MARKOL-542548 format. One record per atom (N, C-alpha, C, O, CB): residue in three letters; y, x, z negated; chain. Coordinates in steps of 0.001 Angstrom, whole numbers, plus 524288, in hexadecimal, padded with zeros to 5 digits. Glycine has a CB too. Layout:
BEGIN
  code     c2     c1     c3  unit
   ala      Y      X      Z     A
...
//
This chain:
BEGIN
  code     c2     c1     c3  unit
   met  9D05C  7D013  EA3E1     A
   met  9D422  7CCB7  EA678     A
   met  9D234  7C711  EA672     A
   met  9D54C  7C36E  EA5E5     A
   met  9D521  7CE97  EAC1A     A
   arg  9CD14  7C65A  EA70C     A
   arg  9CB00  7C107  EA6FA     A
   arg  9CC0D  7BE5A  EA1C5     A
   arg  9CD0F  7B9A7  EA195     A
   arg  9C525  7C113  EA817     A
   gly  9CBD1  7C14F  E9DA1     A
   gly  9CCF5  7BF25  E9879     A
   gly  9D28F  7BD43  E9816     A
   gly  9D392  7B915  E95EF     A
   gly  9CBE8  7C32D  E9444     A
   tyr  9D634  7C04D  E9A26     A
   tyr  9DBAE  7BEB1  E9A20     A
   tyr  9DC88  7B9DB  E9D89     A
   tyr  9DF69  7B648  E9C1A     A
   tyr  9DF2B  7C32E  E9C03     A
   leu  9D9F8  7B9D3  EA214     A
   leu  9DA5C  7B551  EA58C     A
   leu  9D87C  7B074  EA2BC     A
   leu  9DB1B  7AC6C  EA2DD     A
   leu  9D72F  7B630  EAA95     A
   arg  9D411  7B0C3  EA03E     A
   arg  9D1E0  7AC41  E9D86     A
   arg  9D565  7AA96  E9901     A
   arg  9D616  7A5EA  E981A     A
   arg  9CC5E  7AD82  E9B81     A
   glu  9D798  7AE46  E9633     A
   glu  9DB0D  7AD07  E91D1     A
   glu  9DFE8  7AA10  E93B2     A
   glu  9E16D  7A622  E9160     A
   glu  9DCAD  7B211  E8EEF     A
   val  9E249  7ABF4  E97DB     A
   val  9E6EB  7A958  E9A03     A
   val  9E567  7A40C  E9C4A     A
   val  9E829  7A02F  E9B82     A
   val  9E98C  7ACC9  E9E41     A
   ala  9E108  7A3DC  E9F1A     A
   ala  9DF4C  79EF2  EA176     A
   ala  9DE2A  79ADC  E9D42     A
   ala  9DF95  7964F  E9DE6     A
   ala  9DA69  79FD9  EA4D9     A
   asp  9DBAB  79C63  E990A     A
   asp  9DA99  798B8  E94C8     A
   asp  9DFA5  79697  E926F     A
   asp  9E00F  791F0  E914C     A
   asp  9D752  79B5E  E9088     A
   ala  9E376  79A08  E91B9     A
   ala  9E878  79851  E8F89     A
   ala  9EB4D  7949A  E9341     A
   ala  9ED94  790BA  E918B     A
   ala  9EBF1  79D0D  E8E56     A
   leu  9EB2B  795C5  E9850     A
   leu  9EDB7  7925F  E9C25     A
   leu  9EB01  78D17  E9C93     A
   leu  9ED91  78917  E9D4F     A
   leu  9EDD3  79502  EA177     A
   leu  9E5E9  78D13  E9C20     A
   leu  9E2F4  78836  E9C6E     A
   leu  9E4BC  78460  E983C     A
   leu  9E4F5  77FAA  E992C     A
   leu  9DD18  7894C  E9BE3     A
   lys  9E5FB  7865E  E93AA     A
   lys  9E79B  78312  E8F48     A
   lys  9ECD1  78054  E9039     A
   lys  9EDE2  77C50  E8DCE     A
   lys  9E7F7  78651  E8A62     A
   val  9F013  7826F  E93B2     A
   val  9F53C  78017  E9484     A
   val  9F5D2  77DA2  E99F0     A
   val  9FA1A  77BFD  E9B64     A
   val  9F971  78430  E93BD     A
   gln  9F18C  77D60  E9CEF     A
   gln  9F1CF  77A89  EA1E2     A
   gln  9F27A  774C5  EA0A2     A
   gln  9EFDD  772AE  E9D2D     A
   gln  9ECCF  77B80  EA54F     A
   gln  9F5F9  77239  EA374     A
   gln  9F70D  76CB8  EA288     A
   gln  9F2DD  7694B  EA510     A
   gln  9F041  76B05  EA8B7     A
   gln  9FC7B  76B47  EA4A0     A
   pro  9F230  76488  EA336     A
   pro  9EE38  76108  EA573     A
   pro  9EED0  76033  EAB5A     A
   pro  9EAF4  75F3B  EAE0D     A
   pro  9EE73  75BCC  EA2BB     A
   asp  9F3A1  76093  EAD5D     A
   asp  9F46C  75FD6  EB302     A
   asp  9F2E9  764A7  EB630     A
   asp  9F319  76481  EBAFE     A
   asp  9FA19  75E77  EB418     A
   gly  9F16C  768EC  EB397     A
   gly  9EFB0  76DA3  EB646     A
   gly  9F3B2  771F6  EB683     A
   gly  9F262  7765A  EB7F6     A
   gly  9EE19  76C4F  EBB9B     A
   leu  9F88C  770DD  EB521     A
   leu  9FCA2  774D8  EB571     A
   leu  9FD9E  77762  EB025     A
   leu  9FBFE  7756C  EAC10     A
   leu  A01AF  77276  EB787     A
   trp  A004F  77BC3  EB059     A
   trp  A0248  77E4E  EABA2     A
   trp  A0825  77DAF  EAB9E     A
   trp  A0A9F  77D7F  EAFBC     A
   trp  A00AD  78434  EAB5F     A
   his  A0A57  77D5E  EA6FE     A
   his  A1007  77D2D  EA675     A
   his  A121A  782B9  EA5D9     A
   his  A0F2E  78658  EA4A1     A
   his  A11AC  779B6  EA1B7     A
   cys  A170F  7834F  EA6B1     A
   cys  A1976  7887A  EA6F1     A
   cys  A1920  78B72  EA1C2     A
   cys  A17BF  7900D  EA1AF     A
   cys  A1F1D  787F6  EA892     A
   leu  A1A5A  788E3  E9D8B     A
   leu  A1A5C  78B7A  E9871     A
   leu  A1531  78A59  E95B3     A
   leu  A14A9  78680  E92DE     A
   leu  A1F14  789A0  E9508     A
   leu  A1176  78DBA  E9697     A
   leu  A0C29  78CCA  E94BA     A
   leu  A0BAB  78CC7  E8ED2     A
   leu  A0814  78A67  E8CAE     A
   leu  A0897  790CD  E96EB     A
   his  A0F38  78F62  E8C33     A
   his  A0EEB  78FD3  E868B     A
   his  A11B0  78B57  E83BB     A
   his  A11F9  78B43  E7EEE     A
   his  A1139  794F7  E84D5     A
   arg  A13B7  787A2  E86BD     A
   arg  A167E  78329  E8474     A
   arg  A13FA  77E26  E8669     A
   arg  A10F5  77E44  E8A27     A
   arg  A1C73  78349  E85DA     A
   pro  A1533  779B3  E83E6     A
   pro  A130B  774BF  E85CD     A
   pro  A148D  773C4  E8B7F     A
   pro  A18C4  77551  E8D38     A
   pro  A14EE  77035  E825F     A
   ala  A111A  77133  E8E60     A
   ala  A1200  7703C  E93F6     A
   ala  A1723  76D69  E94F6     A
   ala  A1994  76E42  E9904     A
   ala  A0D87  76D13  E963C     A
   ala  A18CB  76A20  E916B     A
   ala  A1DAD  76734  E9224     A
   ala  A227F  76ABA  E9218     A
   ala  A26B3  76906  E93B3     A
   ala  A1E34  76316  E8DEB     A
   asp  A21FD  76F95  E904C     A
   asp  A2675  77328  E9002     A
   asp  A27D9  775AD  E9537     A
   asp  A2C0B  777F9  E95B5     A
   asp  A255C  7775D  E8C17     A
   ser  A2469  7754C  E9921     A
   ser  A257F  777B3  E9E34     A
   ser  A2289  774B4  EA267     A
   ser  A1EA9  77217  EA146     A
   ser  A23F1  77D9B  E9E3C     A
   pro  A245D  77518  EA73B     A
   pro  A21B6  7723B  EAB6A     A
   pro  A1C8C  774BB  EAD02     A
   pro  A1B70  77940  EABCF     A
   pro  A253C  771D8  EB01F     A
   ala  A1971  7719B  EAFC2     A
   ala  A14C9  773BE  EB240     A
   ala  A168B  77812  EB5EE     A
   ala  A1AB5  777B8  EB84E     A
   ala  A11A0  76F68  EB53D     A
   glu  A135A  77C29  EB667     A
   glu  A14D8  780AA  EB98E     A
   glu  A10BA  78172  EBDC3     A
   glu  A0C63  78332  EBCA5     A
   glu  A1577  785AC  EB622     A
   thr  A1213  7802A  EC290     A
   thr  A0E46  7804E  EC6CF     A
   thr  A0CFA  785D0  EC899     A
   thr  A0886  786D3  ECA1A     A
   thr  A1044  77D36  ECB59     A
   gly  A10A7  7895C  EC87E     A
   gly  A0F94  78EB8  ECA26     A
   gly  A0B9B  79154  EC69D     A
   gly  A07D2  793A2  EC87B     A
   gly  A1495  791E6  ECA3F     A
   asp  A0C72  790FD  EC188     A
   asp  A08B9  79354  EBDDE     A
   asp  A0380  79084  EBE06     A
   asp  9FF63  792FE  EBDBA     A
   asp  A0AEB  7933D  EB850     A
   thr  A03A5  78B59  EBE7D     A
   thr  9FEC3  78869  EBEE3     A
   thr  9FBA2  78A3F  EC391     A
   thr  9F6EB  78B17  EC325     A
   thr  9FFD8  78285  EBF4A     A
   ala  9FE2C  78ADE  EC800     A
   ala  9FB7C  78C9B  ECCBB     A
   ala  9F935  79212  ECC08     A
   ala  9F4D5  79316  ECDC0     A
   ala  9FF3A  78C86  ED167     A
   leu  9FC15  79593  EC98F     A
   leu  9FA23  79AE7  EC8C4     A
   leu  9F5A0  79B0B  EC4E7     A
   leu  9F1D3  79DDD  EC5BD     A
   leu  9FE87  79E70  EC6DC     A
   ile  9F5FF  79810  EC0B9     A
   ile  9F1B6  797E6  EBCEA     A
   ile  9ECD2  795B3  EBF80     A
   ile  9E8A3  7980A  EBF29     A
   ile  9F33D  7948F  EB811     A
   ala  9ED54  7913C  EC211     A
   ala  9E8CE  78EB7  EC480     A
   ala  9E674  79227  EC8C8     A
   ala  9E1AF  79294  EC932     A
   ala  9EA5C  78964  EC6C4     A
   gly  9E9BF  79493  ECBED     A
   gly  9E7D0  79808  ED008     A
   gly  9E4D4  79CA4  ECDD3     A
   gly  9E0B1  79E10  ECFD1     A
   gly  9EC48  799F8  ED358     A
   asn  9E6E8  79EF3  EC9BF     A
   asn  9E43A  7A35B  EC742     A
   asn  9DF27  7A1AC  EC4B7     A
   asn  9DB3A  7A46B  EC51D     A
   asn  9E7BD  7A5E6  EC336     A
   trp  9DF2B  79D37  EC21E     A
   trp  9DA54  79B5A  EBFB5     A
   trp  9D636  79A51  EC3D5     A
   trp  9D1A8  79BAE  EC318     A
   trp  9DB53  79665  EBC81     A
   ala  9D7BB  797EF  EC829     A
   ala  9D3FD  796C0  ECC53     A
   ala  9D181  79BC2  ECE64     A
   ala  9CCC3  79BFF  ECF23     A
   ala  9D6AD  793C2  ED0CE     A
   ile  9D4A8  79FAE  ECF4D     A
   ile  9D29D  7A4AF  ED131     A
   ile  9CF32  7A73C  ECD02     A
   ile  9CB22  7A97D  ECE3F     A
   ile  9D723  7A863  ED2C0     A
   ala  9D0D0  7A6E5  EC81C     A
   ala  9CDB4  7A931  EC3DC     A
   ala  9C87B  7A667  EC33D     A
   ala  9C48C  7A8EF  EC21F     A
   ala  9D0BE  7A8FC  EBEB2     A
   val  9C859  7A14C  EC3EE     A
   val  9C361  79E74  EC3C0     A
   val  9C006  79FF8  EC86F     A
   val  9BB5D  7A103  EC7DF     A
   val  9C451  79875  EC3A8     A
   ala  9C266  7A015  ECD08     A
   ala  9BF82  7A147  ED1D7     A
   ala  9BD1B  7A6BB  ED1C0     A
   ala  9B90A  7A7A1  ED427     A
   ala  9C316  7A0C4  ED68A     A
   thr  9BF91  7AA4F  ECF09     A
   thr  9BD96  7AFB2  ECED7     A
   thr  9BA84  7B0D9  EC9D9     A
   thr  9B8CD  7B543  EC901     A
   thr  9C21A  7B383  ECF4D     A
   gly  9B9D5  7ACE4  EC68F     A
   gly  9B6AC  7AD8C  EC1E3     A
   gly  9B976  7AFAF  EBD22     A
   gly  9B6ED  7B107  EB946     A
   gly  9B258  7B0F4  EC316     A
   phe  9BE95  7B008  EBD4D     A
   phe  9C183  7B207  EB8D3     A
   phe  9C282  7ADDC  EB4B0     A
   phe  9C349  7AF1F  EB01D     A
   phe  9C6A8  7B445  EBAA3     A
   leu  9C27D  7A8DD  EB648     A
   leu  9C302  7A484  EB299     A
   leu  9BE9E  7A0A9  EB3A1     A
   leu  9BCCA  7A023  EB80B     A
   leu  9C876  7A1CE  EB317     A
   asp  9BCF5  79DFD  EAF93     A
   asp  9B8ED  799FC  EB00D     A
   asp  9BB1C  79536  EB2E7     A
   asp  9BFA4  793C4  EB22E     A
   asp  9B6D3  7986C  EAA9A     A
   pro  9B7D2  792C8  EB629     A
   pro  9B99E  78E15  EB8E5     A
   pro  9BB6C  789C4  EB52B     A
   pro  9BF42  7870E  EB633     A
   pro  9B54A  78C03  EBC5B     A
   gln  9B89C  78930  EB0DC     A
   gln  9BA51  78551  EAD06     A
   gln  9BCC3  78836  EA882     A
   gln  9BA31  78B83  EA623     A
   gln  9B5B4  781CD  EAB24     A
   pro  9C181  78721  EA741     A
   pro  9C4D4  782D3  EA8F4     A
   pro  9C8DF  7844E  EAD16     A
   pro  9CC21  78114  EAE87     A
   pro  9C790  78099  EA45B     A
   phe  9C8B4  78922  EAEFE     A
   phe  9CD29  78B10  EB206     A
   phe  9CD76  788EB  EB794     A
   phe  9D1C3  787F4  EB980     A
   phe  9CCF6  790DE  EB241     A
   ala  9C916  78828  EBA31     A
   ala  9C94E  785D8  EBF70     A
   ala  9CB61  78047  EBF20     A
   ala  9CE8E  77EA8  EC259     A
   ala  9C3D9  785E8  EC20E     A
   glu  9C993  77D64  EBB40     A
   glu  9CB6D  77807  EBA8C     A
   glu  9D151  777E8  EB978     A
   glu  9D41B  774A9  EBBA9     A
   glu  9C871  7755E  EB60E     A
   ala  9D32C  77B59  EB62C     A
   ala  9D8C1  77B92  EB4EA     A
   ala  9DBF2  77D30  EB9B0     A
   ala  9E024  77B0A  EBAA3     A
   ala  9D9BD  77F64  EB060     A
   ala  9D9FE  780F1  EBCAC     A
   ala  9DCB8  78289  EC176     A
   ala  9DCEC  77E00  EC54F     A
   ala  9E0F2  77D1A  EC7C9     A
   ala  9D9FF  78751  EC3FE     A
   asn  9D8A6  77B2A  EC5D2     A
   asn  9D892  776BF  EC971     A
   asn  9DC5D  7726E  EC7C9     A
   asn  9DEB5  76FE3  ECB20     A
   asn  9D30D  7748A  EC9D7     A
   arg  9DCFC  77194  EC2B8     A
   arg  9E0E7  76DC5  EC0E8     A
   arg  9E65D  76F6B  EC2A8     A
   arg  9E986  76C29  EC43E     A
   arg  9E0BA  76D35  EBADE     A
   ala  9E76E  77477  EC25A     A
   ala  9EC83  77671  EC424     A
   ala  9ED08  775D0  ECA08     A
   ala  9F11F  77424  ECBEF     A
   ala  9ED36  77C3C  EC299     A
   phe  9E8F0  77723  ECCF1     A
   phe  9E925  7769E  ED2A4     A
   phe  9EA1B  770F5  ED441     A
   phe  9ECD2  76FFB  ED81B     A
   phe  9E40D  7789E  ED51C     A
   glu  9E7F3  76D45  ED167     A
   glu  9E8C7  767B9  ED291     A
   glu  9EE5B  76610  ED162     A
   glu  9F07F  762B7  ED418     A
   glu  9E4F6  7645B  ECF75     A
   ala  9F0B8  76851  ECD6E     A
   ala  9F5F9  766BC  ECBC7     A
   ala  9FA48  7691D  ECF2A     A
   ala  9FE47  76698  ED00D     A
   ala  9F6D7  76844  EC620     A
   leu  9F990  76DD7  ED10B     A
   leu  9FDC5  770A7  ED3B8     A
   leu  9FFF9  76DE7  ED88D     A
   leu  A04B9  76E0A  ED949     A
   leu  9FBD8  775E5  ED548     A
   pro  9FCD6  76B6E  EDBDD     A
   pro  9FF24  768E7  EE084     A
   pro  A033B  764BC  EDF43     A
   pro  A069B  763A6  EE282     A
   pro  9FAE0  76673  EE3B9     A
   arg  A02FE  7626F  EDAB1     A
   arg  A06F2  75E89  ED926     A
   arg  A0C53  760FE  ED87C     A
   arg  A103C  75E35  ED841     A
   arg  A0555  75BD7  ED40E     A
   tyr  A0C8F  76622  ED82F     A
   tyr  A117E  768E5  ED76F     A
   tyr  A1380  76B76  EDC6E     A
   tyr  A1728  76E95  EDC3D     A
   tyr  A10DC  76CFA  ED340     A
   ile  A1133  76A34  EE0C9     A
   ile  A1301  76C3E  EE5D6     A
   ile  A1509  767A4  EE8F5     A
   ile  A121F  763FC  EEA15     A
   ile  A0E83  76F33  EE8E0     A
   asp  A1A1C  767CB  EEA64     A
   asp  A1C4F  7634C  EED20     A
   asp  A1B1D  7637A  EF2F4     A
   asp  A18BC  76735  EF4D8     A
   asp  A222F  7630C  EEC45     A
   asp  A1CBE  75F80  EF5C4     A
   asp  A1B84  75F03  EFB56     A
   asp  A1DB5  7637B  EFE9F     A
   asp  A1BBC  7648A  F02E1     A
   asp  A1D97  759E6  EFD61     A
   asp  A21C0  76619  EFCB2     A
   asp  A2404  76A88  EFF7E     A
   asp  A218E  76FBE  EFDE5     A
   asp  A2343  773E2  EFFA5     A
   asp  A29DF  76AB9  EFE8D     A
   gly  A1D98  76F85  EFA9D     A
   gly  A1B04  7744D  EF8E3     A
   gly  A1DC3  77702  EF460     A
   gly  A1C55  77B5F  EF2F2     A
   gly  A1A96  777FF  EFD59     A
   met  A21A4  77482  EF225     A
   met  A245A  776CD  EEDAC     A
   met  A2124  775DD  EE8C0     A
   met  A1F01  771A1  EE7F4     A
   met  A29F1  7747A  EED12     A
   ile  A20D6  779D6  EE581     A
   ile  A1DA4  77990  EE0CC     A
   ile  A212A  77870  EDC24     A
   ile  A24FC  77B30  EDB28     A
   ile  A1A85  77EB7  EDFF6     A
   arg  A1FC8  77459  ED956     A
   arg  A22D6  772B8  ED4C5     A
   arg  A20AE  7752C  ECFCE     A
   arg  A1C1B  776A1  ECF80     A
   arg  A22DC  76CBB  ED445     A
   ser  A2404  77594  ECC06     A
   ser  A22BD  77738  EC6B8     A
   ser  A20BF  77CD5  EC663     A
   ser  A1CE6  77DF2  EC3B9     A
   ser  A1EBB  7739B  EC478     A
   val  A236C  78052  EC922     A
   val  A2259  785F0  EC8BE     A
   val  A26C0  78851  EC586     A
   val  A2B56  787B3  EC6D4     A
   val  A21EA  7889E  ECE53     A
   ser  A2560  78AFE  EC162     A
   ser  A296E  78D34  EBE08     A
   ser  A2C1E  791CC  EC0A8     A
   ser  A29AB  794C4  EC38A     A
   ser  A271E  78EE9  EB8D1     A
   pro  A3137  7925E  EBFA3     A
   pro  A33DE  79704  EC19B     A
   pro  A31F2  79BC9  EBE98     A
   pro  A3099  79B64  EB9FE     A
   pro  A39E8  79673  EC122     A
   gly  A31D6  7A000  EC107     A
   gly  A2FEB  7A4A2  EBE66     A
   gly  A2EA4  7A8B1  EC272     A
   gly  A307A  7A82C  EC6DC     A
   gly  A2B21  7A36A  EBB00     A
   pro  A2BC3  7AC89  EC156     A
   pro  A29A0  7ADA2  EBC37     A
   pro  A2DB4  7B027  EB8B8     A
   pro  A320B  7B162  EBA62     A
   pro  A24DB  7B120  EBCAC     A
   gly  A2C3E  7B0DA  EB40A     A
   gly  A2FB8  7B360  EB058     A
   gly  A2D33  7B380  EAB05     A
   gly  A2994  7B084  EA9F6     A
   gly  A34FD  7B097  EB01D     A
   pro  A2F14  7B6EC  EA7A6     A
   pro  A2CD9  7B72B  EA265     A
   pro  A2E5B  7B24D  E9F50     A
   pro  A32AB  7B040  E9FDC     A
   pro  A2EB2  7BC25  E9F83     A
   leu  A2AD0  7B08B  E9C29     A
   leu  A2BCE  7ABEC  E9903     A
   leu  A2E12  7AD9F  E93C3     A
   leu  A2B7B  7AD4D  E8FB9     A
   leu  A26B9  7A8AB  E9840     A
   ser  A32F0  7AF6D  E93E6     A
   ser  A3588  7B0EF  E8F1A     A
   ser  A3856  7AC4A  E8CAB     A
   ser  A39DC  7AC6D  E881C     A
   ser  A395B  7B55D  E901F     A
   gln  A38FE  7A837  E8FC1     A
   gln  A3B31  7A355  E8DCD     A
   gln  A38AE  79ED9  E90CD     A
   gln  A374F  79F73  E955F     A
   gln  A414A  7A33D  E8E5D     A
   val  A3815  79A67  E8E46     A
   val  A3558  79612  E90C3     A
   val  A38FF  7922E  E9362     A
   val  A373C  78EFB  E9683     A
   val  A3211  79349  E8CCE     A
   glu  A3E01  79261  E922F     A
   glu  A41A9  78E6D  E9413     A
   glu  A41AA  78DAF  E9A07     A
   glu  A41D0  78935  E9BC6     A
   glu  A470A  78FD4  E9255     A
   pro  A4183  791C6  E9D35     A
   pro  A418D  790DF  EA2DD     A
   pro  A3CD1  78DD4  EA4D6     A
   pro  A3D0B  78B72  EA902     A
   pro  A41D5  79602  EA5AA     A
   trp  A3894  78DE3  EA1E9     A
   trp  A33CC  78B3C  EA38D     A
   trp  A32D2  78630  EA088     A
   trp  A2F5E  78329  EA1F3     A
   trp  A2F2E  78ED9  EA2E7     A
   ala  A35CC  78545  E9C6E     A
   ala  A3546  78081  E9951     A
   ala  A38DC  77C5A  E9BA7     A
   ala  A3CCE  77AE4  E9954     A
   ala  A36A1  78186  E9369     A
   val  A376E  77A82  EA03B     A
   val  A3A81  776A0  EA31B     A
   val  A36E6  7720D  EA46C     A
   val  A3236  77246  EA362     A
   val  A3D00  7790A  EA836     A
   gln  A390C  76DF8  EA6AD     A
   gln  A35D6  76973  EA819     A
   gln  A3336  76A0F  EAD67     A
   gln  A2EFD  767EF  EAE48     A
   gln  A3922  76491  EA81A     A
   gln  A35B7  76CFB  EB0F9     A
   gln  A334B  76DEF  EB610     A
   gln  A35A4  772C5  EB88D     A
   gln  A39EE  77477  EB72E     A
   gln  A33F6  7692F  EB9B0     A
   phe  A32B7  774F7  EBC44     A
   phe  A3490  77966  EBF43     A
   phe  A3636  77782  EC4A3     A
   phe  A3472  7736C  EC675     A
   phe  A3052  77DAF  EBFAC     A
   leu  A399B  77A7F  EC72A     A
   leu  A3B55  7791C  ECC68     A
   leu  A36D5  779A6  ED049     A
   leu  A333A  77CB9  ECF79     A
   leu  A3FF8  77C8C  ECE15     A
   thr  A3716  776AF  ED46C     A
   thr  A3324  776EE  ED88A     A
   thr  A3436  77B8B  EDC1F     A
   thr  A38B7  77CCF  EDD3B     A
   thr  A3306  771CE  EDBB3     A
   gly  A3009  77E0D  EDDED     A
   gly  A307D  78201  EE1F4     A
   gly  A3109  78795  EE023     A
   gly  A3243  78AF8  EE352     A
   gly  A34DF  780C8  EE52B     A
   asp  A302E  788BA  EDB1F     A
   asp  A3073  78E30  ED97A     A
   asp  A2C5D  79144  EDC85     A
   asp  A27E4  78F90  EDCFE     A
   asp  A2F94  78EBF  ED371     A
   glu  A2DDC  795B4  EDE8B     A
   glu  A2A7E  798A9  EE219     A
   glu  A257D  79AB9  EDF9A     A
   glu  A21DE  79C2E  EE268     A
   glu  A2D7B  79D23  EE44B     A
   his  A2531  79AE1  EDA88     A
   his  A206C  79CBF  ED7F7     A
   his  A1BD3  79901  ED8D5     A
   his  A174C  79A97  ED887     A
   his  A2163  79D73  ED218     A
   gly  A1CFF  79424  ED9E5     A
   gly  A18DE  7903B  EDA64     A
   gly  A1585  790BF  EDF36     A
   gly  A10D6  78FAD  EDF00     A
   gly  A1B30  78B02  EDA57     A
   leu  A17C2  79259  EE385     A
   leu  A14D9  7928D  EE867     A
   leu  A1041  79650  EE81B     A
   leu  A0BDB  794E0  EE96B     A
   leu  A186E  7941B  EECD4     A
   phe  A1139  79B15  EE668     A
   phe  A0CF6  79ED3  EE5D8     A
   phe  A08CE  79CBB  EE228     A
   phe  A0424  79D2C  EE340     A
   phe  A0F05  7A414  EE3DD     A
   ala  A0A74  79A74  EDDCF     A
   ala  A06BF  7988E  ED9E9     A
   ala  A0331  79457  EDC2E     A
   ala  9FE7F  79454  EDB27     A
   ala  A09A9  7966F  ED525     A
   ile  A0562  790CD  EDF3B     A
   ile  A0240  78CAB  EE1A3     A
   ile  9FE65  78F02  EE58E     A
   ile  9F9DC  78D6D  EE5B2     A
   ile  A05CF  7889A  EE45A     A
   phe  A0020  792BA  EE8B6     A
   phe  9FC8F  79549  EEC64     A
   phe  9F827  79821  EE97F     A
   phe  9F3A4  797FC  EEB27     A
   phe  9FF96  79929  EEFE1     A
   phe  9F97E  79AAB  EE538     A
   phe  9F58F  79D6E  EE225     A
   phe  9F1A1  79990  EDFD8     A
   phe  9ECF0  79AA0  EDFC3     A
   phe  9F82C  7A0A3  EDDC1     A
   ala  9F384  7951D  EDDFE     A
   ala  9F002  7911C  EDBEA     A
   ala  9EC4C  78F29  EE026     A
   ala  9E7AA  78E5B  EDF25     A
   ala  9F328  78C86  ED9A4     A
   ala  9EE51  78E68  EE4D4     A
   ala  9EB02  78CA1  EE92A     A
   ala  9E6C3  790A6  EEA51     A
   ala  9E24D  78F33  EEB62     A
   ala  9EE56  78B9F  EEE1E     A
   leu  9E814  795A4  EEA1F     A
   leu  9E436  799C9  EEAE7     A
   leu  9E008  7998C  EE6A7     A
   leu  9DB5F  799EA  EE7C8     A
   leu  9E6E0  79F33  EEAEB     A
   gly  9E1B7  798EF  EE1CA     A
   gly  9DE00  79892  EDD7B     A
   gly  9DA7F  793D4  EDDEF     A
   gly  9D5CC  79427  EDCF7     A
   gly  9E0DC  7986D  ED858     A
   glu  9DCC4  78F6D  EDF69     A
   glu  9D9A5  78AAA  EDFFF     A
   glu  9D593  78B57  EE450     A
   glu  9D117  789B9  EE3AF     A
   glu  9DD31  785F1  EE133     A
   ala  9D71B  78DB4  EE8AB     A
   ala  9D36C  78EA6  EECF9     A
   ala  9CF06  79242  EEB3A     A
   ala  9CA7C  79150  EEC80     A
   ala  9D646  79104  EF1BA     A
   lys  9D04C  7965B  EE857     A
   lys  9CC5A  79A0B  EE668     A
   lys  9C896  7974C  EE2B4     A
   lys  9C3DE  79835  EE2EE     A
   lys  9CEF8  79EB7  EE39F     A
   leu  9CA97  79404  EDF60     A
   leu  9C750  7912A  EDBB5     A
   leu  9C3C1  78D5C  EDEA1     A
   leu  9BF21  78CE7  EDD63     A
   leu  9CAB4  78E3B  ED7B4     A
   met  9C5E4  78AAC  EE273     A
   met  9C2C1  786FC  EE586     A
   met  9BE5C  789D0  EE867     A
   met  9BA09  787BE  EE8C5     A
   met  9C63A  78408  EE973     A
   gln  9BF5A  78E66  EEA67     A
   gln  9BB50  79174  EED37     A
   gln  9B6C1  792C7  EE9A0     A
   gln  9B23C  792AA  EEB45     A
   gln  9BDAD  7968C  EEF79     A
   thr  9B7EE  79401  EE4CD     A
   thr  9B3C9  795CF  EE14E     A
   thr  9B11E  7915C  EDE6B     A
   thr  9ACE3  79228  EDC47     A
   thr  9B5F8  799A2  EDD69     A
   thr  9B361  78CC3  EDE45     A
   thr  9B0FE  78864  EDB78     A
   thr  9AE80  78474  EDF1F     A
   thr  9AC1D  780AC  EDD59     A
   thr  9B503  785B4  ED821     A
   arg  9AF08  7854B  EE437     A
   arg  9AC91  781E3  EE81A     A
   arg  9A6AF  78288  EE7D6     A
   arg  9A4C5  786E8  EE749     A
   arg  9AE97  7831C  EEDAD     A
   pro  9A3BD  77E31  EE839     A
   pro  99E0A  77EB3  EE843     A
   pro  99C31  78276  EEC87     A
   pro  99E32  78266  EF0E6     A
   pro  99B7F  77954  EE909     A
   gly  99870  785AA  EEB3D     A
   gly  99651  7895F  EEF02     A
   gly  998D6  78EB5  EEEC1     A
   gly  9971A  79244  EF17C     A
   gly  996E4  78742  EF45E     A
   asn  99CE9  78F6C  EEB8B     A
   asn  99F73  79490  EEB05     A
   asn  99D7B  79768  EE648     A
   asn  99F2D  79BC8  EE538     A
   asn  9A55D  793FF  EEAB1     A
//
């Protein structure tokens, strides 16, 4: 399982954007779909937990997760609504529903993802703090 985790993580690392987020359609250029905060939060949260438990190496995955953690708050408005969460889930049998310029604010999938990212970030901070 660790081999599969590393294989997927390596592939995702290659398509993370400089701002720390991933776009919805990973197999297409970033300009073809908006940044996706729900998936970014889930990827970063999982990587943080995998680094903290020794399943992934801190470099480059902790750094990449931290870039995502830094970027995500810019997508949460003053009312706690999360922007740029794709509607879903669903099978990707066609790309048109996701090949848009932006997603609506407040899709319910985003809230869980942000909470999960916060859990992952806390776990990573616990294990990378001096003295741990």
